[in-house]
N, C-alpha and C positions, 0 to 999 in steps of 0.2 A: 775703416771708420765712417758712418751715415753722416752727410755734410743736412744740414737744414732743410735744404730743399728736399733732398732726396724722402725727408722724415716728412714733408708735410705732403709730399706727393703719395707716400705709400699711407699717410693717412687717412688722405682724400678717396685712393683706389679701396681699401678695407669698410670705408663705411658708404662708399655708392654702392658699391658691386659686392658687400657682403662679402669679404675674402678674409681670411687671416693673412698676417704679412710674409708667413712661408709660402703660401699658396701664388703669389702675385710672380707671375713669371709672363715673358714677351708673349708668350703662343696665345694666351685667354682670348677670345675673341668674341664679337656680338654672336658669333655662330654657334661656340661652345661652350656660352656663359648664358643660362636660362635669362638670369633677373636684367641681363643688359637688353633692354630693350629702348625703345626709340626717348621716352621719359626719362628714364635711367640715364640715356648717354647725354640728354640735355644738361639733367643735373652734374654729370659729369663735365661736361665743357663749365658750366657753370661755376661750381666750383672752382675748377683749375683757373679760371679767370679772375675769381675773386682774389685766391691765395696767392699767384702771380702775379697780381695786378697787370694784365697785359688783357687785349681782344684777341679770339683766333676770327679769322678768316672763315668766311661759309668754305671755301674749298679746302682749311683745314680742318675743318667741323665734319664735313663727308669725309675727308681721306682717313678719319680713325677709324679703323675697325679692330686691332688689338692693340694689347699694352704697350707694346712695342710700336707702335704709330703715334700712342702719345708721348712716349719717350722721345722719339725722332721728332715731333713737334714742337717740345718744349724748349729741346736741343736746338732747334733753329731760331726759336726764339732768348737764346744764351740761357737757358735754365738745364741745367746740367743734374739729373736725376741716377748716375748709372754709377 
C-alpha cells in the first residue's frame, strides 16, 4: 500500500520528468533521461520542497543525480517514499 508521501513523490516525478508511474525506478538519471536538464532539475527540487515543506541544501541539490538519490535525500529529511 502506498503512503501519502510516496503518492505525492510519484506525482511530482511523473509531472516533472514526464514518466508513467510504472516507469519510475532508482536508476533513472540525468544522464539517461533527456528531459532531465538543469531547468527540469530546479523544477523538481522546487516541487519537492513545496510539497514536503522543507528546503534542500545546495549540497543536497547537487547530490541529486538519480531517482534513487532523491529517495535518499528525502529519507534524510524523514520522508519515506519507498
